[in-house]
PAZAPA-4460 file (N, C-alpha, C; in steps of 0.05 Angstrom, whole numbers, plus 32768, in hexadecimal, padded with zeros to 4 digits):
% residues 119
    n_x    n_y    n_z   ca_x   ca_y   ca_z    c_x    c_y    c_z   seq   type   mol
   8011   7FE8   8000   8000   8000   8000   8011   8019   8000     1      M     A
   8025   801A   8012   8036   8031   8014   8048   8033   7FFB     2      R     A
   8050   801C   7FF0   8061   801D   7FD8   8052   8029   7FC1     3      S     A
   8038   8023   7FBE   8028   802F   7FA9   8026   804D   7FAD     4      R     A
   8023   8055   7FC5   8021   8072   7FCC   803B   8080   7FC4     5      L     A
   8051   8074   7FCC   806C   8080   7FC5   8070   8081   7FA7     6      V     A
   8068   806C   7F99   806B   806B   7F7C   8059   8080   7F6F     7      I     A
   8041   8082   7F79   802E   8096   7F6D   8038   80B3   7F72     8      A     A
   8042   80B8   7F8A   804D   80D3   7F90   8066   80D9   7F7F     9      I     A
   8078   80C5   7F7D   8090   80C8   7F6C   8089   80CD   7F4F    10      A     A
   8075   80BE   7F45   806C   80C1   7F29   8060   80DD   7F25    11      L     A
   8050   80E6   7F38   8044   8100   7F36   8059   8116   7F36    12      F     A
   806D   8114   7F48   8082   8128   7F49   8093   8128   7F30    13      L     A
   8099   8111   7F26   80A9   810F   7F0D   809A   811C   7EF6    14      F     A
   8081   8114   7EF2   8071   811F   7EDB   806D   813D   7EDE    15      I     A
   8066   8145   7EF6   8061   8162   7EF9   807A   8172   7EF5    16      S     A
   8091   8168   7EFE   80AA   8177   7EF9   80B2   8176   7EDC    17      N     A
   80AD   8160   7ECE   80B4   815E   7EB2   80A5   8172   7EA1    18      S     A
   808C   8176   7EA7   807B   8187   7E97   8078   81A3   7EA2    19      Y     A
   8085   81A8   7EB8   8084   81C4   7EC3   8096   81D6   7EB3    20      A     A
   80AA   81CB   7EA5   80BB   81DB   7E94   80AC   81E3   7E7B    21      Q     A
   80B2   81FA   7E70   80A5   8205   7E59   80B3   81FA   7E40    22      D     A
   80A7   81E6   7E31   80B4   81DB   7E19   80B2   81EE   7E02    23      P     A
   80A3   8203   7E03   809F   8215   7DEC   80B7   8228   7DE8    24      N     A
   80C8   822C   7DFC   80DF   823E   7DF9   80F0   8234   7DE2    25      D     A
   80F7   821B   7DE2   8108   8210   7DCD   80FB   8213   7DB2    26      D     A
   80E2   820C   7DB0   80D3   820E   7D97   80D1   822A   7D8D    27      L     A
   80CC   823D   7DA0   80CA   8259   7D98   80E5   8263   7D8D    28      E     A
   80FB   825A   7D9A   8115   8261   7D90   811A   8257   7D74    29      D     A
   8111   823E   7D6F   8114   8232   7D54   8104   8241   7D40    30      R     A
   80EC   8249   7D47   80DB   8259   7D35   80E8   8273   7D2F    31      I     A
   80F2   8281   7D43   80FF   829B   7D3F   8118   8297   7D2C    32      R     A
   8126   8281   7D30   813D   827C   7D1F   8135   8278   7D02    33      S     A
   8120   8269   7CFE   8116   8264   7CE3   810C   827E   7CD6    34      L     A
   80FE   828F   7CE5   80F5   82A8   7CDB   810D   82BA   7CD4    35      E     A
   8121   82BA   7CE4   8139   82CA   7CDE   8147   82C0   7CC4    36      A     A
   8147   82A5   7CC0   8153   829A   7CA8   8143   82A2   7C8F    37      A     A
   8129   82A3   7C91   8119   82AC   7C7B   811E   82C9   7C75    38      V     A
   8120   82D9   7C8A   8126   82F6   7C86   8141   82FA   7C79    39      A     A
   8154   82EA   7C81   816F   82EB   7C76   816F   82E3   7C58    40      T     A
   815F   82CF   7C52   815D   82C7   7C36   8150   82DD   7C25    41      L     A
   813C   82EA   7C2F   8130   8300   7C21   8144   8317   7C1C    42      D     A
   8154   831D   7C30   8168   8332   7C2E   817D   832A   7C1A    43      T     A
   8186   8311   7C1A   819B   8308   7C07   8190   8309   7BEB    44      R     A
   8177   8301   7BE7   816C   8302   7BCC   816C   831E   7BC1    45      L     A
   8164   8331   7BD0   8164   834D   7BC7   8180   8357   7BC2    46      A     A
   8193   8350   7BD3   81AF   8359   7BD0   81BC   834D   7BB8    47      T     A
   81B9   8333   7BB5   81C7   8325   7B9F   81BC   832C   7B84    48      R     A
   81A2   8332   7B83   8196   833A   7B69   81A3   8354   7B60    49      T     A
   81A6   8367   7B71   81B2   8381   7B69   81D0   837E   7B64    50      T     A
   81DE   836E   7B74   81FA   836B   7B70   8200   835C   7B56    51      T     A
   81F2   8346   7B51   81F7   8337   7B39   81F0   8346   7B1F    52      G     A
   81DC   8357   7B20   81D4   8365   7B08   81E9   837A   7B00    53      A     A
   81F8   8386   7B13   820B   839A   7B0C   8226   838F   7B04    54      G     A
   822D   8377   7B0D   8248   836D   7B09   824B   835A   7AF1    55      S     A
   8236   8350   7AE6   8237   833E   7ACF   8227   8349   7AB8    56      L     A
   822C   833E   7AA0   821B   8347   7A8A   81FF   833D   7A8E    57      D     A
   81EC   8347   7A7F   81CF   8343   7A84   81C7   8326   7A84    58      T     A
   81D0   8316   7A70   81C6   82FA   7A6F   81D2   82E9   7A85    59      S     A
   81EC   82ED   7A8B   81F9   82DE   7AA0   81EE   82E6   7ABB    60      V     A
   81E9   8300   7ABF   81DE   830A   7AD8   81C2   82FE   7ADC    61      A     A
   81B2   82FD   7AC6   8197   82F2   7AC8   8198   82D5   7AD0    62      G     A
   81AA   82C6   7AC4   81AC   82A9   7ACB   81B6   82A5   7AE7    63      L     A
   81C9   82B5   7AEF   81D4   82B3   7B0A   81BF   82BA   7B1F    64      S     A
   81B0   82CF   7B19   819B   82D7   7B2C   8185   82C2   7B2C    65      V     A
   817E   82B7   7B15   8169   82A3   7B14   8171   828A   7B24    66      Q     A
   818B   8282   7B21   8195   826B   7B30   8193   8271   7B4E    67      H     A
   819B   8289   7B56   819A   8290   7B73   817D   8291   7B7D    68      R     A
   816B   829B   7B6C   814F   829C   7B74   8144   827F   7B77    69      I     A
   814B   826E   7B64   8142   8252   7B66   814C   8245   7B80    70      D     A
   8166   824A   7B86   8172   823F   7B9E   8164   8249   7BB7    71      D     A
   815F   8263   7BB7   8152   826F   7BCF   8135   8265   7BD1    72      L     A
   8127   8261   7BBB   810C   8256   7BBC   810C   823A   7BC8    73      E     A
   8120   822A   7BC0   8122   820F   7BCC   8127   8211   7BEA    74      R     A
   8138   8224   7BF2   813E   8227   7C0E   8125   8230   7C1E    75      Q     A
   8116   8242   7C12   80FD   824B   7C1F   80E9   8234   7C21    76      V     A
   80E7   8224   7C0C   80D6   820C   7C0D   80DE   81F9   7C23    77      E     A
   80F9   81F5   7C25   8103   81E4   7C3B   80FC   81F0   7C56    78      N     A
   80FF   820A   7C59   80F8   8217   7C72   80DA   8214   7C78    79      L     A
   80CA   8217   7C63   80AD   8214   7C67   80A6   81F7   7C70    80      A     A
   80B4   81E3   7C64   80AF   81C8   7C6D   80B8   81C4   7C8A    81      R     A
   80CF   81D0   7C91   80D8   81CE   7CAD   80C5   81DC   7CC0    82      R     A
   80BA   81F3   7CB7   80A6   8200   7CC8   808D   81EF   7CCC    83      M     A
   8084   81E1   7CB7   806D   81CF   7CB9   8073   81B9   7CCC    84      T     A
   808B   81AD   7CCA   8093   8198   7CDC   8095   81A2   7CF8    85      T     A
   809F   81BA   7CFC   80A1   81C6   7D16   8086   81CA   7D22    86      L     A
   8073   81D3   7D12   8058   81D8   7D1B   804B   81BE   7D24    87      Q     A
   8050   81A8   7D15   8046   818E   7D1D   8052   8186   7D38    88      R     A
   806C   818B   7D3B   8079   8184   7D54   806D   8194   7D6B    89      Q     A
   8067   81AD   7D67   805B   81BE   7D7B   8040   81B3   7D83    90      V     A
   8030   81AC   7D6E   8015   81A1   7D73   8017   8187   7D83    91      D     A
   802A   8176   7D7B   802D   815C   7D89   8036   8161   7DA6    92      Q     A
   8049   8174   7DAA   8052   817A   7DC5   803B   8184   7DD6    93      A     A
   8029   8194   7DCA   8012   819E   7DD9   8000   8187   7DE1    94      G     A
   7FFB   8175   7DCF   7FEB   815E   7DD5   7FF8   814D   7DEB    95      R     A
   8012   8148   7DE8   8021   8139   7DFC   8020   8146   7E18    96      D     A
   8022   8160   7E18   8021   816F   7E31   8006   816D   7E3E    97      A     A
   7FF1   816F   7E2E   7FD6   816C   7E38   7FD2   8150   7E44    98      S     A
   7FDC   813C   7E36   7FD9   8121   7E3F   7FE9   811D   7E59    99      S     A
   8000   8128   7E5B   8010   8126   7E73   8003   8134   7E8A   100      A     A
   7FF7   814A   7E85   7FE9   8159   7E9A   7FD2   8148   7EA5   101      I     A
   7FC3   813B   7E93   7FAD   812A   7E9B   7FB8   8113   7EAC   102      R     A
   7FCE   8107   7EA3   7FDA   80F1   7EB2   7FE4   80FA   7ECD   103      E     A
   7FF0   8111   7ECE   7FFA   811C   7EE8   7FE2   8121   7EFB   104      A     A
   7FCD   812C   7EF0   7FB5   8131   7F01   7FAA   8116   7F0B   105      E     A
   7FA9   8102   7EFA   7F9F   80E8   7F03   7FB2   80DC   7F18   106      A     A
   7FCC   80DF   7F14   7FDF   80D5   7F28   7FDC   80E4   7F43   107      A     A
   7FD7   80FE   7F41   7FD3   810E   7F59   7FBA   8105   7F68   108      R     A
   7FA4   8100   7F58   7F8C   80F6   7F65   7F90   80DB   7F72   109      R     A
   7F9F   80C9   7F63   7FA4   80AF   7F6E   7FB5   80B1   7F87   110      D     A
   7FC9   80C3   7F87   7FDA   80C6   7F9F   7FC9   80D1   7FB6   111      A     A
   7FB8   80E4   7FB1   7FA7   80EF   7FC5   7F94   80DA   7FD1   112      R     A
   7F88   80CA   7FBE   7F76   80B4   7FC7   7F85   80A0   7FD8   113      D     A
   7F9E   8099   7FCF   7FAE   8086   7FDF   7FB5   8091   7FFA   114      A     A
   7FBB   80AB   7FFB   7FC1   80B7   8014   7FA9   80B7   8027   115      L     A
   7F92   80BD   801C   7F79   80BD   802C   7F73   80A1   8036   116      M     A
   7F78   808C   8025   7F73   8071   802E   7F88   8068   8043   117      R     A
   7FA0   8073   8042   7FB5   806C   8055   7FAF   8077   8070   118      A     A
   7FA1   808D   8072   7F9A   8099   808C   7F86   808A   8099   119      R     A
***
């Protein structure tokens, strides 16, 4: 009887401590990093277009700029895919946190009930 109570209390403390930390900080940092990368890509696109046009003849500059644009579009598509994946991870983490909260509440109730029965 007492061993179940100790196990229930230990489980409750472990779960509540695990989920008391804010998991969104890391995800928010990753989102900010991805947004900064997209902004950098936009800046590079504008800079390289003007630089390439002045330093090469028209046809070579056009091909060079088009190649850079294609490369940047692929990078933006990759970033968009990563953002989608990140959003899925955030959604899953939210569901997992909700489930853990429910489990912790159930463990707390079980521990309280066991304590009441032990008295």
